[in-house]
Backbone as CSV, one residue per row, in Angstrom:
resi,resn,N_x,N_y,N_z,CA_x,CA_y,CA_z,C_x,C_y,C_z
1,UNK,28.291,35.311,-21.882,27.880,34.034,-22.431,28.455,32.886,-21.597
2,UNK,29.741,33.027,-21.209,30.379,31.982,-20.422,29.693,31.826,-19.060
3,UNK,29.335,32.968,-18.416,28.645,32.915,-17.124,27.278,32.241,-17.256
4,UNK,26.605,32.509,-18.347,25.290,31.909,-18.560,25.417,30.391,-18.734
5,UNK,26.413,29.939,-19.442,26.656,28.505,-19.640,26.997,27.828,-18.319
6,UNK,27.796,28.482,-17.489,28.139,27.946,-16.177,26.883,27.852,-15.313
7,UNK,26.045,28.877,-15.326,24.819,28.878,-14.541,23.876,27.764,-14.996
8,UNK,23.724,27.599,-16.291,22.871,26.535,-16.821,23.412,25.168,-16.407
9,UNK,24.712,24.996,-16.452,25.323,23.728,-16.044,25.080,23.434,-14.572
10,UNK,25.177,24.456,-13.724,24.956,24.281,-12.289,23.497,23.910,-12.019
11,UNK,22.570,24.585,-12.680,21.148,24.282,-12.496,20.850,22.866,-12.961
12,UNK,21.390,22.473,-14.107,21.182,21.124,-14.620,21.727,20.089,-13.645
13,UNK,22.916,20.295,-13.139,23.527,19.371,-12.181,22.695,19.279,-10.900
14,UNK,22.194,20.395,-10.418,21.361,20.393,-9.211,20.080,19.593,-9.441
15,UNK,19.462,19.742,-10.607,18.251,18.985,-10.911,18.526,17.491,-11.007
16,UNK,19.642,17.125,-11.588,20.007,15.703,-11.685,20.235,15.116,-10.298
17,UNK,20.982,15.803,-9.455,21.258,15.318,-8.104,19.967,15.229,-7.304
18,UNK,19.120,16.245,-7.368,17.853,16.234,-6.641,16.971,15.088,-7.131
19,UNK,16.871,14.912,-8.423,16.032,13.860,-8.992,16.510,12.468,-8.626
20,UNK,17.796,12.266,-8.500,18.330,10.950,-8.155,18.202,10.643,-6.673
21,UNK,18.125,11.634,-5.832,18.115,11.405,-4.391,16.735,11.495,-3.753
22,UNK,15.736,11.934,-4.464,14.439,12.084,-3.822,13.711,10.747,-3.778
23,UNK,12.898,10.566,-2.750,12.132,9.351,-2.552,10.684,9.635,-2.898
24,UNK,10.161,9.002,-3.931,8.788,9.242,-4.350,7.929,8.032,-4.027
25,UNK,6.610,8.209,-4.088,5.675,7.140,-3.772,5.829,5.955,-4.720
26,UNK,6.255,6.183,-5.955,6.379,5.101,-6.927,7.834,4.779,-7.242
27,UNK,8.702,4.935,-6.280,10.113,4.638,-6.450,10.274,3.170,-6.829
28,UNK,11.014,2.859,-7.914,11.145,1.467,-8.342,11.867,0.581,-7.329
29,UNK,12.529,1.158,-6.338,13.181,0.335,-5.319,12.236,0.017,-4.174
30,UNK,11.026,0.559,-4.198,10.052,0.287,-3.150,9.527,-1.130,-3.261
31,UNK,8.972,-1.572,-2.177,8.265,-2.829,-2.129,6.791,-2.507,-1.942
32,UNK,5.931,-3.496,-2.152,4.500,-3.246,-2.078,3.797,-4.320,-1.266
33,UNK,2.750,-3.890,-0.576,1.831,-4.806,0.087,0.467,-4.557,-0.543
34,UNK,-0.055,-5.585,-1.200,-1.378,-5.512,-1.803,-2.349,-6.263,-0.908
35,UNK,-3.451,-5.622,-0.566,-4.469,-6.245,0.275,-5.723,-6.446,-0.574
36,UNK,-6.293,-7.646,-0.478,-7.524,-7.986,-1.182,-8.502,-8.510,-0.145
37,UNK,-9.701,-7.937,-0.118,-10.713,-8.391,0.833,-11.899,-8.940,0.045
38,UNK,-12.210,-10.217,0.328,-13.253,-10.929,-0.395,-14.303,-11.479,0.552
39,UNK,-15.517,-11.617,0.025,-16.574,-12.309,0.749,-16.192,-13.788,0.795
40,UNK,-16.496,-14.453,1.880,-16.142,-15.863,2.004,-17.150,-16.780,1.317
41,UNK,-18.085,-16.218,0.541,-19.052,-17.034,-0.193,-18.395,-17.675,-1.416
42,UNK,-19.152,-18.498,-2.145,-18.599,-19.211,-3.300,-18.130,-18.270,-4.405
43,UNK,-18.786,-17.117,-4.558,-18.410,-16.167,-5.614,-17.185,-15.341,-5.245
44,UNK,-16.829,-15.331,-3.982,-15.726,-14.501,-3.469,-15.862,-13.055,-3.963
45,UNK,-17.000,-12.472,-3.670,-17.311,-11.097,-4.059,-16.356,-10.132,-3.369
46,UNK,-15.757,-9.206,-4.107,-14.877,-8.202,-3.479,-15.662,-7.327,-2.510
47,UNK,-15.032,-6.955,-1.405,-15.672,-6.085,-0.423,-14.993,-4.718,-0.474
48,UNK,-15.751,-3.723,-0.876,-15.211,-2.361,-0.979,-15.486,-1.585,0.299
49,UNK,-14.783,-0.478,0.457,-15.028,0.435,1.564,-14.476,0.009,2.905
50,UNK,-13.585,-0.973,2.924,-12.990,-1.417,4.182,-11.708,-0.625,4.430
51,UNK,-11.593,-0.030,5.610,-10.384,0.720,5.977,-9.296,-0.265,6.410
52,UNK,-8.141,-0.136,5.787,-6.994,-0.992,6.087,-5.870,-0.092,6.580
53,UNK,-5.298,-0.434,7.725,-4.198,0.337,8.299,-2.945,-0.522,8.303
54,UNK,-1.834,0.089,7.944,-0.549,-0.601,7.935,0.296,-0.055,9.075
55,UNK,0.665,-0.934,10.005,1.492,-0.535,11.149,2.901,-1.087,10.947
56,UNK,3.917,-0.473,11.441,3.930,0.670,12.334,3.956,2.018,11.623
57,UNK,3.834,2.050,10.312,3.934,3.317,9.577,2.636,4.118,9.580
58,UNK,1.551,3.502,10.037,0.245,4.160,10.146,-0.248,4.740,8.817
59,UNK,-0.030,3.992,7.751,-0.629,4.354,6.466,-2.034,3.771,6.449
60,UNK,-2.984,4.526,5.901,-4.373,4.079,5.859,-4.875,4.155,4.420
61,UNK,-5.533,3.093,3.978,-6.170,3.057,2.658,-7.546,2.434,2.833
62,UNK,-8.408,2.631,1.839,-9.735,2.036,1.826,-9.838,1.185,0.575
63,UNK,-10.382,-0.034,0.719,-10.480,-0.912,-0.442,-11.407,-0.313,-1.498
64,UNK,-11.019,-0.512,-2.751,-11.784,0.022,-3.876,-12.927,-0.929,-4.245
65,UNK,-13.569,-0.678,-5.365,-14.708,-1.496,-5.798,-14.320,-2.945,-6.077
66,UNK,-13.032,-3.210,-6.238,-12.545,-4.569,-6.476,-12.028,-5.215,-5.194
67,UNK,-12.248,-4.549,-4.049,-11.799,-5.076,-2.757,-10.310,-4.945,-2.544
68,UNK,-9.650,-4.074,-3.311,-8.188,-3.973,-3.273,-7.707,-2.630,-2.740
69,UNK,-6.533,-2.668,-2.116,-5.769,-1.464,-1.822,-4.296,-1.874,-1.803
70,UNK,-3.422,-0.913,-2.033,-2.000,-1.208,-2.150,-1.187,-0.170,-1.388
71,UNK,-0.136,-0.646,-0.729,0.761,0.218,0.019,2.162,0.120,-0.568
72,UNK,2.777,1.246,-0.836,4.180,1.309,-1.229,4.980,1.472,0.063
73,UNK,5.909,0.538,0.315,6.622,0.527,1.591,8.109,0.277,1.384
74,UNK,8.864,0.604,2.409,10.265,0.210,2.466,10.311,-1.262,2.880
75,UNK,11.354,-1.989,2.529,11.466,-3.376,2.993,11.402,-3.429,4.522
76,UNK,10.743,-4.452,5.050,10.641,-4.589,6.494,9.453,-5.427,6.908
77,UNK,9.121,-5.340,8.185,8.019,-6.097,8.770,6.863,-5.158,9.091
78,UNK,5.666,-5.576,8.730,4.485,-4.753,8.899,3.330,-5.592,9.441
79,UNK,2.305,-4.904,9.921,1.074,-5.556,10.342,-0.074,-4.910,9.574
80,UNK,-0.841,-5.754,8.870,-2.013,-5.302,8.132,-3.201,-5.420,9.086
81,UNK,-3.814,-4.285,9.408,-4.956,-4.240,10.321,-6.217,-3.892,9.552
82,UNK,-7.276,-4.682,9.778,-8.566,-4.407,9.153,-9.664,-5.030,9.995
83,UNK,-10.814,-4.404,9.952,-11.995,-4.936,10.622,-13.046,-5.127,9.546
84,UNK,-13.359,-6.405,9.244,-14.250,-6.733,8.143,-15.579,-7.234,8.705
85,UNK,-16.663,-6.655,8.235,-17.998,-7.007,8.699,-18.310,-8.464,8.368
86,UNK,-19.012,-9.123,9.286,-19.451,-10.487,9.030,-20.713,-10.769,9.827
87,UNK,-21.667,-11.460,9.215,-22.920,-11.813,9.871,-22.624,-12.799,10.994
88,UNK,-23.313,-12.663,12.082,-23.148,-13.599,13.195,-22.308,-13.002,14.292
89,UNK,-21.020,-13.345,14.288,-20.196,-12.900,15.415,-19.851,-11.408,15.375
90,UNK,-20.192,-10.722,14.320,-19.810,-9.317,14.190,-18.591,-9.193,13.299
91,UNK,-17.791,-8.188,13.534,-16.623,-7.960,12.688,-15.530,-8.989,12.937
92,UNK,-14.833,-9.310,11.855,-13.625,-10.124,11.949,-12.478,-9.125,11.964
93,UNK,-11.664,-9.173,12.988,-10.552,-8.233,13.125,-9.263,-8.947,12.736
94,UNK,-8.576,-8.361,11.763,-7.322,-8.942,11.272,-6.133,-8.123,11.754
95,UNK,-5.062,-8.829,12.106,-3.756,-8.251,12.415,-2.724,-9.180,11.782
96,UNK,-2.614,-9.133,10.458,-1.726,-10.033,9.723,-0.303,-9.504,9.688
97,UNK,0.639,-10.337,10.098,2.063,-9.982,10.003,2.539,-10.248,8.585
98,UNK,3.244,-9.263,8.033,3.741,-9.363,6.662,5.194,-8.901,6.633
99,UNK,6.050,-9.685,5.985,7.454,-9.298,5.778,7.661,-9.048,4.300
100,UNK,8.337,-7.933,3.986,8.540,-7.538,2.600,10.026,-7.301,2.361
101,UNK,10.557,-7.901,1.312,11.954,-7.706,0.915,12.036,-6.599,-0.137
102,UNK,13.230,-6.170,-0.443,13.459,-5.137,-1.443,12.878,-5.554,-2.791
103,UNK,12.115,-4.672,-3.399,11.486,-4.886,-4.707,10.517,-6.065,-4.729
104,UNK,9.984,-6.442,-3.583,9.044,-7.553,-3.498,7.626,-7.022,-3.362
105,UNK,6.677,-7.752,-3.923,5.260,-7.463,-3.727,4.658,-8.627,-2.966
106,UNK,4.023,-8.316,-1.840,3.372,-9.335,-1.015,1.872,-9.122,-1.110
107,UNK,1.132,-10.208,-1.345,-0.317,-10.153,-1.425,-0.914,-10.746,-0.154
108,UNK,-1.852,-10.031,0.446,-2.514,-10.480,1.667,-4.014,-10.478,1.400
109,UNK,-4.637,-11.664,1.435,-6.068,-11.782,1.182,-6.789,-12.019,2.501
110,UNK,-7.825,-11.196,2.748,-8.635,-11.300,3.958,-10.068,-11.620,3.541
111,UNK,-10.795,-12.328,4.421,-12.161,-12.730,4.096,-13.144,-12.166,5.094
112,UNK,-14.315,-11.828,4.606,-15.390,-11.317,5.442,-16.715,-11.678,4.814
113,UNK,-17.726,-10.851,5.034,-19.067,-11.072,4.490,-19.574,-9.766,3.893
114,UNK,-20.312,-9.869,2.794,-20.882,-8.646,2.221,-22.198,-8.296,2.889
115,UNK,-22.847,-9.272,3.535,-24.120,-9.019,4.208,-23.892,-8.929,5.704
116,UNK,-24.212,-7.796,6.280,-24.029,-7.609,7.715,-25.362,-7.321,8.373
117,UNK,-25.460,-7.660,9.656,-26.696,-7.398,10.398,-26.782,-5.936,10.755
């Protein structure tokens, strides 16, 4: 019985230590970069399906039906890269510099066009 109690205590302690030290995608100490891509028209229609890359970590997301995507990141400096379709000159290419502090959420809004040639 004593050996079983010791074993249970060791397993419990290992789980507590592992749980406290692991880094998950939704870690409350993470910071976030939210990207919103809108049409530059008066309605500011969200643009879905735009691939957004975050450098230098090379995370890639695609904007949802609301024109949004979000990155969970460590504090630091990043570049938001996106190529948004636009009538006339072609795609608008963005390379936005973003700095994020601990537990901070930074919003980056980019504009394009929903109608492309």
